C-alpha positions, 0 to 999 in steps of 0.5 A: 575389430576395434576400429571403425572405418572412415572413408578418409584415404591416407596417402601413400606417395611413390617414394613410401616403402612400407616394410614389415617383418612377420613370424610364422603366425603372422605376428609383426616382429619388425616394421619400419617408421613409414608403416607406423607413420602411415598405420598410425599405431606406435611401435609397441601396439604393434610390435608382436601383434598380428598383421591383421590389426591393420586388415580392413574389412572390404578385404576378402578373406579369400585373398588372405587364404590365397596369400597364406597358402602361396607363403606356406608353400614357400611362393612368395606373393604380390597381392593388393591390400587395403589396410585399415589405420588406427584412426579408421583412415585406410590406404591402398598398397601392392604387398610383395611378401616373401619367405625369408630363410635360414642358411639351412633353409629353415623359415626365417620370417615374412618380409612384406614390402609395400608400395603405393597402388596406381590408380589404373590398378586401383579401378580394377581391383577395388570393384573386384574385392567388392565382388568377392566380399559379396561372393563370401557374404552369399556363398563362402570362401568357395563363392569368392575363390570363384570370382577371383579365379573367374577374374584370373582367367579373364586377365589370361591368367590362373591361380598359378599365375597370380603373381604375374597378373598383380604385376601386370596390373599394377604395370 
């Protein structure tokens, strides 16, 4: 990764709705001006580039595996994401990622709508993701997945109810 993370957080306001669209490979095909403003990139730096450009190293790989497994199965997903800006800053959001289809049912794109993550949700998710990253470092994706499954169970949920648990945490 070319950008070194800093401890500087960029504000996502309650009125900010960040939108991007991607193709089957996860490349950005559209983003709204708020996305570019917060991420600190220009259109030419992000359009037709992978969404992973803004992936913060504090994000567990197993969260993205779950996201992609859900999307490839046609399941819309709500997931908390810490993103990395061009200048190394970060921002937290709750992303609602949906699969859009053409009238004939074929794949059109992925659309991600992101809004500010609230403080109570962050107090839960940030330590969870830290534990998942530590598990990935020592035991790989399976260990990280187990941390997530145990967390979901503690919330009265499971991988199958992941979206419900994430929505409930955001409130």
